[in-house]
N, C-alpha and C positions, 0 to 999 in steps of 0.2 A: 934343686938338683934332681934331675930326672933319672930314674933307674933304667938300665938297659933291659928291654924285655927278654925273657927267657927264650932260648932257641927250641926248647922242647917242653913237653908237659912234665909236671913234677913226678918224682918216683912213685908216689902214692897213686896218682891218676894212671900212670902206665901199668903198675902192678894190678890195679883193679880192672883196667881195660882188658889186659891179656888174660887175667884170671877169669874174668867173665866169659871171654871167648872160650877158654878151655871147658868151663862149666856148661856153656851153651852146647858145645860139641857133645859132651857127655849126656846132657838132657835130651838132645835130639836123638842120639844113638840109642839110649834106653827106650825112648818112645817108639822108635822105628824097629828096634830089634826084639821087643818084648814078645812078639808073635813067634819067635824062634825058640822061646823057652819051652822045654819039653812038657811041662805040666803046670797046673794052676798055682801050686805053691811057688814054683820058680818064677812064674810071671808076676806073682805078688811081690817077691823080693826085688825083681827088676823095677817094678813100679814104685816100690818104696825108695829105691835109689833115685829114680826119676823125680819123685816128689821132694826128697831131701835136697837134691842139688838145685831144684827149682826154687825152693825156699831160701837156700844159701845165696842164689843169685839175687833174690829180693832183698836179703839182708845186706848184700854188698852194694846194691844200687844206691842205697841211701847215703852212705859215706862217699860214694863215688860222685853223686850229685853235689854233696857239700864241698868236696875237694875241688870239683870243677867250677863251682860258683865262687869259691873263696879266692881264686886267682884267675885273671883273664887268660884265655887261650893264647899260646905263643902265636905271633903273627905268621901268616903264610907268606913266604917270599919266593918268587915275586907274587904280589897280591893278585888274587883271581878277580874276575868280574863280579858285579853285584848279583847276577842271576846264579852264578856258581855258589856264592856265599849263601844265598837264600835256599838253594836246593840242599846244601850241606846242613843248614840249620833245621830245615824241615825233616830231613832224614834222621838227624840226631834226636829231634823231638819224638819222632816215631819210635826210634830205638829205645829211648828212655821210657816212654809210655808202655811199650811192650814189656820191658824188664820189670815194670811195676804191676801191670794189669795181668799178665799171663800167669805168674805164680799165684796171685790172689784168685784168679779163676780156677786154677788147678786145685787150690785148697778148698774152695767152695764146692767144686765138683766132687772131690773125694769125700768131704764130710757130709754133703747132702745125699750122697749115695751110700752112707753108712760104711765108708772105708776108713779104717784107722790110718792116721798118718804117723808111721813109726820111723824114727830116725835110725838108719842102719848103724851097727856097731855100738850104739849107745843103749838101745832098748827103750829110749825115751819116746813116749807117745804124746803127740800134741793133744791138748784137751779138746773135746768136741765143742765147737762154737756154733755149729749149725745143725739143726735137727734134720732127720731124714725127710727128704722132699723129692719125690721121683721127678716131678716136672722141672723143678729147679736143677736137679742133677742132669737131666737130659739136655736142658737148654745150655747150661754152662759148659757141659762136655762138648756140645756141638760148636759153641763159640771158641772154646779153648783149642780144639782141633783145627778149626778154620783159621784162627789167628796164627797158630803154629805153622800152617802151610803158607799163609800169606807172608810170614816173616822169613821164610826161606828166601823170597825175592828181595825183601828189604835188606837182609843181611848180605845177600849177594851183591846188591847195588852198592852197599857201603864198602865192601871189599873191592869191587870193581872200580869204584871212584877213587879209593886210596891208590890203587895200582895205576889208574889213569893219571892221577896227579904226579905220581913218581916217574912214570915212563913217558907220558905224552906231554904233560904240562911242565915237567921237570922242575916242580917246586918242592918245598920242604914239608908238605902235608904229612906224608908217611913218616919221614925221619923225625918229626916232632913226637911221635908215639913210640919210637924205637929207642932202645937203651943207648 
């Protein structure tokens, strides 16, 4: 007896997807708006929020990958061509790699620059795992910032593709991720 494939992703996958989006908006907002903080202590607080939300994204991506791998994706109906599927797989692979690598780079950047990673509202400070290293700090900061800028495009491509599937191809790609 064959089971009928689900029409949409599981509730867990959908909550993790949209929760990650909200956290990504907040992470990018804090990174871009920190310069508007009136003084250094205020900028430090903004960056603590930036780091805490980045680490939360990292913590959410692991169960997200597990949930995604535990069940096959609902089929796209009508089925797209092979090139479209390959492009979607490549984009998703880039997105997941980003969600793993970017928070780790941020953590290395902070700790190698002797910045404490304090979780706002808790007062909890992550233990120092990396010694002060100016060269490592500068390199990881440059890579972290560059990847952040590159991923504006990848995230935009992901959103544009979802909208194209919905409005142009008229398939169920977007509806599979909606409630």
